[in-house]
Backbone as XML, in Angstrom:
<?xml version="1.0"?>
<chain id="A" units="angstrom">
  <residue number="1" name="MET">
    <atom name="N" x="-4.483" y="4.287" z="-13.266"/>
    <atom name="CA" x="-3.624" y="3.411" z="-12.485"/>
    <atom name="C" x="-4.018" y="1.973" z="-12.801"/>
  </residue>
  <residue number="2" name="THR">
    <atom name="N" x="-3.056" y="1.180" z="-13.208"/>
    <atom name="CA" x="-3.358" y="-0.193" z="-13.574"/>
    <atom name="C" x="-2.798" y="-1.204" z="-12.592"/>
  </residue>
  <residue number="3" name="ASP">
    <atom name="N" x="-1.830" y="-0.810" z="-11.803"/>
    <atom name="CA" x="-1.223" y="-1.742" z="-10.861"/>
    <atom name="C" x="-1.936" y="-1.676" z="-9.526"/>
  </residue>
  <residue number="4" name="TRP">
    <atom name="N" x="-2.752" y="-2.662" z="-9.254"/>
    <atom name="CA" x="-3.469" y="-2.729" z="-7.995"/>
    <atom name="C" x="-2.891" y="-3.860" z="-7.161"/>
  </residue>
  <residue number="5" name="VAL">
    <atom name="N" x="-2.888" y="-3.699" z="-5.867"/>
    <atom name="CA" x="-2.396" y="-4.713" z="-4.941"/>
    <atom name="C" x="-3.597" y="-5.270" z="-4.196"/>
  </residue>
  <residue number="6" name="THR">
    <atom name="N" x="-3.680" y="-6.590" z="-4.096"/>
    <atom name="CA" x="-4.792" y="-7.230" z="-3.399"/>
    <atom name="C" x="-4.478" y="-7.341" z="-1.914"/>
  </residue>
  <residue number="7" name="VAL">
    <atom name="N" x="-5.426" y="-6.928" z="-1.101"/>
    <atom name="CA" x="-5.316" y="-7.049" z="0.354"/>
    <atom name="C" x="-6.479" y="-7.912" z="0.825"/>
  </residue>
  <residue number="8" name="VAL">
    <atom name="N" x="-6.159" y="-9.015" z="1.491"/>
    <atom name="CA" x="-7.182" y="-9.904" z="2.026"/>
    <atom name="C" x="-7.245" y="-9.667" z="3.534"/>
  </residue>
  <residue number="9" name="PRO">
    <atom name="N" x="-8.422" y="-9.327" z="4.051"/>
    <atom name="CA" x="-8.540" y="-9.072" z="5.490"/>
    <atom name="C" x="-8.159" y="-10.303" z="6.312"/>
  </residue>
  <residue number="10" name="GLY">
    <atom name="N" x="-7.493" y="-10.046" z="7.408"/>
    <atom name="CA" x="-7.075" y="-11.127" z="8.300"/>
    <atom name="C" x="-8.020" y="-11.260" z="9.473"/>
  </residue>
  <residue number="11" name="GLU">
    <atom name="N" x="-7.459" y="-11.549" z="10.616"/>
    <atom name="CA" x="-8.243" y="-11.767" z="11.829"/>
    <atom name="C" x="-9.015" y="-10.536" z="12.275"/>
  </residue>
  <residue number="12" name="SER">
    <atom name="N" x="-8.534" y="-9.366" z="11.917"/>
    <atom name="CA" x="-9.199" y="-8.133" z="12.350"/>
    <atom name="C" x="-10.558" y="-7.950" z="11.681"/>
  </residue>
  <residue number="13" name="GLY">
    <atom name="N" x="-10.760" y="-8.597" z="10.540"/>
    <atom name="CA" x="-12.053" y="-8.529" z="9.872"/>
    <atom name="C" x="-12.100" y="-7.496" z="8.762"/>
  </residue>
  <residue number="14" name="ILE">
    <atom name="N" x="-13.167" y="-7.573" z="7.985"/>
    <atom name="CA" x="-13.327" y="-6.723" z="6.810"/>
    <atom name="C" x="-13.477" y="-5.259" z="7.192"/>
  </residue>
  <residue number="15" name="GLN">
    <atom name="N" x="-14.314" y="-4.978" z="8.172"/>
    <atom name="CA" x="-14.588" y="-3.581" z="8.526"/>
    <atom name="C" x="-13.343" y="-2.867" z="9.040"/>
  </residue>
  <residue number="16" name="LYS">
    <atom name="N" x="-12.607" y="-3.494" z="9.940"/>
    <atom name="CA" x="-11.404" y="-2.850" z="10.479"/>
    <atom name="C" x="-10.323" y="-2.697" z="9.420"/>
  </residue>
  <residue number="17" name="THR">
    <atom name="N" x="-10.241" y="-3.663" z="8.516"/>
    <atom name="CA" x="-9.274" y="-3.554" z="7.425"/>
    <atom name="C" x="-9.638" y="-2.394" z="6.510"/>
  </residue>
  <residue number="18" name="ALA">
    <atom name="N" x="-10.918" y="-2.255" z="6.187"/>
    <atom name="CA" x="-11.371" y="-1.155" z="5.336"/>
    <atom name="C" x="-11.064" y="0.194" z="5.976"/>
  </residue>
  <residue number="19" name="ILE">
    <atom name="N" x="-11.334" y="0.316" z="7.262"/>
    <atom name="CA" x="-11.069" y="1.567" z="7.977"/>
    <atom name="C" x="-9.577" y="1.891" z="7.948"/>
  </residue>
  <residue number="20" name="ALA">
    <atom name="N" x="-8.743" y="0.879" z="8.188"/>
    <atom name="CA" x="-7.297" y="1.093" z="8.195"/>
    <atom name="C" x="-6.778" y="1.476" z="6.815"/>
  </residue>
  <residue number="21" name="LEU">
    <atom name="N" x="-7.299" y="0.831" z="5.771"/>
    <atom name="CA" x="-6.861" y="1.156" z="4.414"/>
    <atom name="C" x="-7.270" y="2.567" z="4.025"/>
  </residue>
  <residue number="22" name="LEU">
    <atom name="N" x="-8.492" y="2.934" z="4.336"/>
    <atom name="CA" x="-8.966" y="4.274" z="4.006"/>
    <atom name="C" x="-8.226" y="5.348" z="4.795"/>
  </residue>
  <residue number="23" name="ALA">
    <atom name="N" x="-7.788" y="5.008" z="5.992"/>
    <atom name="CA" x="-7.067" y="5.967" z="6.832"/>
    <atom name="C" x="-5.707" y="6.332" z="6.238"/>
  </residue>
  <residue number="24" name="VAL">
    <atom name="N" x="-5.077" y="5.396" z="5.523"/>
    <atom name="CA" x="-3.751" y="5.674" z="4.968"/>
    <atom name="C" x="-3.796" y="6.107" z="3.504"/>
  </residue>
  <residue number="25" name="ALA">
    <atom name="N" x="-4.971" y="6.050" z="2.885"/>
    <atom name="CA" x="-5.098" y="6.430" z="1.472"/>
    <atom name="C" x="-5.250" y="7.945" z="1.326"/>
  </residue>
  <residue number="26" name="ASP">
    <atom name="N" x="-4.605" y="8.505" z="0.322"/>
    <atom name="CA" x="-4.767" y="9.927" z="0.021"/>
    <atom name="C" x="-6.134" y="10.196" z="-0.595"/>
  </residue>
  <residue number="27" name="ASP">
    <atom name="N" x="-6.648" y="9.232" z="-1.330"/>
    <atom name="CA" x="-7.923" y="9.356" z="-2.024"/>
    <atom name="C" x="-8.716" y="8.066" z="-1.813"/>
  </residue>
  <residue number="28" name="PRO">
    <atom name="N" x="-9.959" y="8.154" z="-1.340"/>
    <atom name="CA" x="-10.761" y="6.943" z="-1.130"/>
    <atom name="C" x="-10.922" y="6.093" z="-2.392"/>
  </residue>
  <residue number="29" name="ALA">
    <atom name="N" x="-10.776" y="6.700" z="-3.560"/>
    <atom name="CA" x="-10.869" y="5.947" z="-4.814"/>
    <atom name="C" x="-9.698" y="4.980" z="-4.998"/>
  </residue>
  <residue number="30" name="ASP">
    <atom name="N" x="-8.645" y="5.139" z="-4.186"/>
    <atom name="CA" x="-7.492" y="4.248" z="-4.259"/>
    <atom name="C" x="-7.707" y="2.959" z="-3.479"/>
  </residue>
  <residue number="31" name="VAL">
    <atom name="N" x="-8.898" y="2.799" z="-2.881"/>
    <atom name="CA" x="-9.264" y="1.580" z="-2.161"/>
    <atom name="C" x="-10.568" y="1.079" z="-2.769"/>
  </residue>
  <residue number="32" name="GLN">
    <atom name="N" x="-10.521" y="-0.111" z="-3.345"/>
    <atom name="CA" x="-11.703" y="-0.690" z="-3.969"/>
    <atom name="C" x="-11.976" y="-2.065" z="-3.379"/>
  </residue>
  <residue number="33" name="THR">
    <atom name="N" x="-13.253" y="-2.436" z="-3.330"/>
    <atom name="CA" x="-13.599" y="-3.783" z="-2.863"/>
    <atom name="C" x="-13.678" y="-4.718" z="-4.064"/>
  </residue>
  <residue number="34" name="ARG">
    <atom name="N" x="-13.375" y="-5.969" z="-3.806"/>
    <atom name="CA" x="-13.444" y="-7.011" z="-4.829"/>
    <atom name="C" x="-14.058" y="-8.261" z="-4.215"/>
  </residue>
  <residue number="35" name="ARG">
    <atom name="N" x="-14.442" y="-9.172" z="-5.074"/>
    <atom name="CA" x="-14.970" y="-10.477" z="-4.678"/>
    <atom name="C" x="-16.085" y="-10.354" z="-3.649"/>
  </residue>
  <residue number="36" name="GLY">
    <atom name="N" x="-17.040" y="-9.507" z="-3.962"/>
    <atom name="CA" x="-18.189" y="-9.353" z="-3.075"/>
    <atom name="C" x="-17.849" y="-8.704" z="-1.745"/>
  </residue>
  <residue number="37" name="GLY">
    <atom name="N" x="-16.809" y="-7.901" z="-1.720"/>
    <atom name="CA" x="-16.431" y="-7.209" z="-0.495"/>
    <atom name="C" x="-15.557" y="-8.017" z="0.441"/>
  </residue>
  <residue number="38" name="THR">
    <atom name="N" x="-15.058" y="-9.167" z="-0.019"/>
    <atom name="CA" x="-14.233" y="-10.007" z="0.852"/>
    <atom name="C" x="-12.744" y="-9.722" z="0.740"/>
  </residue>
  <residue number="39" name="GLU">
    <atom name="N" x="-12.357" y="-8.892" z="-0.238"/>
    <atom name="CA" x="-10.968" y="-8.467" z="-0.360"/>
    <atom name="C" x="-10.938" y="-7.080" z="-0.983"/>
  </residue>
  <residue number="40" name="PHE">
    <atom name="N" x="-9.771" y="-6.458" z="-0.916"/>
    <atom name="CA" x="-9.612" y="-5.094" z="-1.400"/>
    <atom name="C" x="-8.530" y="-5.040" z="-2.469"/>
  </residue>
  <residue number="41" name="ALA">
    <atom name="N" x="-8.713" y="-4.142" z="-3.420"/>
    <atom name="CA" x="-7.678" y="-3.813" z="-4.388"/>
    <atom name="C" x="-7.283" y="-2.377" z="-4.077"/>
  </residue>
  <residue number="42" name="VAL">
    <atom name="N" x="-5.995" y="-2.166" z="-3.835"/>
    <atom name="CA" x="-5.528" y="-0.844" z="-3.427"/>
    <atom name="C" x="-4.350" y="-0.412" z="-4.279"/>
  </residue>
  <residue number="43" name="ALA">
    <atom name="N" x="-4.139" y="0.892" z="-4.319"/>
    <atom name="CA" x="-2.970" y="1.440" z="-4.993"/>
    <atom name="C" x="-1.715" y="0.971" z="-4.255"/>
  </residue>
  <residue number="44" name="PRO">
    <atom name="N" x="-0.617" y="0.800" z="-4.969"/>
    <atom name="CA" x="0.608" y="0.308" z="-4.317"/>
    <atom name="C" x="1.046" y="1.125" z="-3.103"/>
  </residue>
  <residue number="45" name="TYR">
    <atom name="N" x="0.914" y="2.451" z="-3.170"/>
    <atom name="CA" x="1.345" y="3.263" z="-2.020"/>
    <atom name="C" x="0.468" y="2.991" z="-0.794"/>
  </residue>
  <residue number="46" name="VAL">
    <atom name="N" x="-0.803" y="2.676" z="-1.016"/>
    <atom name="CA" x="-1.699" y="2.359" z="0.103"/>
    <atom name="C" x="-1.250" y="1.059" z="0.755"/>
  </residue>
  <residue number="47" name="ALA">
    <atom name="N" x="-0.918" y="0.066" z="-0.055"/>
    <atom name="CA" x="-0.437" y="-1.213" z="0.486"/>
    <atom name="C" x="0.837" y="-1.018" z="1.293"/>
  </residue>
  <residue number="48" name="ASP">
    <atom name="N" x="1.752" y="-0.187" z="0.779"/>
    <atom name="CA" x="3.002" y="0.077" z="1.506"/>
    <atom name="C" x="2.730" y="0.746" z="2.845"/>
  </residue>
  <residue number="49" name="ARG">
    <atom name="N" x="1.887" y="1.760" z="2.840"/>
    <atom name="CA" x="1.566" y="2.460" z="4.090"/>
    <atom name="C" x="0.843" y="1.538" z="5.069"/>
  </residue>
  <residue number="50" name="TYR">
    <atom name="N" x="-0.069" y="0.724" z="4.545"/>
    <atom name="CA" x="-0.827" y="-0.203" z="5.397"/>
    <atom name="C" x="0.120" y="-1.202" z="6.054"/>
  </residue>
  <residue number="51" name="ASN">
    <atom name="N" x="1.063" y="-1.734" z="5.290"/>
    <atom name="CA" x="2.031" y="-2.678" z="5.862"/>
    <atom name="C" x="2.933" y="-2.008" z="6.877"/>
  </residue>
  <residue number="52" name="ASP">
    <atom name="N" x="3.324" y="-0.761" z="6.622"/>
    <atom name="CA" x="4.159" y="-0.035" z="7.576"/>
    <atom name="C" x="3.411" y="0.176" z="8.894"/>
  </residue>
  <residue number="53" name="GLU">
    <atom name="N" x="2.107" y="0.448" z="8.812"/>
    <atom name="CA" x="1.293" y="0.654" z="10.019"/>
    <atom name="C" x="1.148" y="-0.645" z="10.806"/>
  </residue>
  <residue number="54" name="ARG">
    <atom name="N" x="1.102" y="-1.758" z="10.103"/>
    <atom name="CA" x="0.837" y="-3.040" z="10.746"/>
    <atom name="C" x="2.078" y="-3.695" z="11.311"/>
  </residue>
  <residue number="55" name="GLU">
    <atom name="N" x="3.266" y="-3.255" z="10.886"/>
    <atom name="CA" x="4.485" y="-3.881" z="11.381"/>
    <atom name="C" x="4.603" y="-3.672" z="12.877"/>
  </residue>
  <residue number="56" name="PRO">
    <atom name="N" x="4.747" y="-4.761" z="13.599"/>
    <atom name="CA" x="4.870" y="-4.606" z="15.052"/>
    <atom name="C" x="6.198" y="-3.959" z="15.427"/>
  </residue>
  <residue number="57" name="SER">
    <atom name="N" x="6.137" y="-3.150" z="16.437"/>
    <atom name="CA" x="7.371" y="-2.535" z="16.904"/>
    <atom name="C" x="8.166" y="-3.582" z="17.678"/>
  </residue>
  <residue number="58" name="ARG">
    <atom name="N" x="9.405" y="-3.280" z="17.912"/>
    <atom name="CA" x="10.250" y="-4.231" z="18.640"/>
    <atom name="C" x="9.727" y="-4.389" z="20.056"/>
  </residue>
  <residue number="59" name="PRO">
    <atom name="N" x="9.657" y="-5.603" z="20.531"/>
    <atom name="CA" x="9.166" y="-5.807" z="21.891"/>
    <atom name="C" x="10.117" y="-5.210" z="22.916"/>
  </residue>
  <residue number="60" name="ARG">
    <atom name="N" x="9.539" y="-4.723" z="23.982"/>
    <atom name="CA" x="10.363" y="-4.155" z="25.052"/>
    <atom name="C" x="11.020" y="-5.269" z="25.841"/>
  </residue>
  <residue number="61" name="ARG">
    <atom name="N" x="12.225" y="-5.010" z="26.225"/>
    <atom name="CA" x="12.915" y="-5.972" z="27.080"/>
    <atom name="C" x="12.686" y="-5.557" z="28.523"/>
  </residue>
  <residue number="62" name="ARG">
    <atom name="N" x="12.339" y="-6.505" z="29.309"/>
    <atom name="CA" x="12.120" y="-6.225" z="30.722"/>
    <atom name="C" x="13.224" y="-6.879" z="31.533"/>
  </residue>
  <residue number="63" name="ALA">
    <atom name="N" x="13.610" y="-6.209" z="32.568"/>
    <atom name="CA" x="14.595" y="-6.784" z="33.453"/>
    <atom name="C" x="13.982" y="-7.962" z="34.188"/>
  </residue>
  <residue number="64" name="SER">
    <atom name="N" x="14.758" y="-9.016" z="34.334"/>
    <atom name="CA" x="14.219" y="-10.182" z="35.013"/>
    <atom name="C" x="14.076" y="-9.887" z="36.499"/>
  </residue>
  <residue number="65" name="LYS">
    <atom name="N" x="13.012" y="-10.384" z="37.066"/>
    <atom name="CA" x="12.783" y="-10.188" z="38.489"/>
    <atom name="C" x="13.418" y="-11.343" z="39.251"/>
  </residue>
  <residue number="66" name="LYS">
    <atom name="N" x="14.184" y="-10.986" z="40.238"/>
    <atom name="CA" x="14.803" y="-12.032" z="41.053"/>
    <atom name="C" x="13.869" y="-12.353" z="42.193"/>
  </residue>
  <residue number="67" name="GLU">
    <atom name="N" x="13.714" y="-13.627" z="42.407"/>
    <atom name="CA" x="12.824" y="-14.050" z="43.504"/>
    <atom name="C" x="13.501" y="-13.805" z="44.829"/>
  </residue>
  <residue number="68" name="GLU">
    <atom name="N" x="12.740" y="-13.228" z="45.738"/>
    <atom name="CA" x="13.278" y="-12.995" z="47.071"/>
    <atom name="C" x="12.743" y="-14.061" z="47.997"/>
  </residue>
  <residue number="69" name="SER">
    <atom name="N" x="13.608" y="-14.652" z="48.822"/>
    <atom name="CA" x="13.188" y="-15.712" z="49.736"/>
    <atom name="C" x="12.887" y="-15.170" z="51.100"/>
  </residue>
</chain>
């Protein structure tokens, strides 16, 4: 496999990003560390699955509360 996608950990940190990437990978070899462990190189399908997991769901709409006097 020659096409690797770079994933840079965000606010969640390196450890949580690594756990999340490994959780969606079929093979742990599809997740590699780069730049001294500060970023990851992953197979394209891992990046797609990781992004799908991270996409926020639509926010719930709540009925407005009317103030009672």
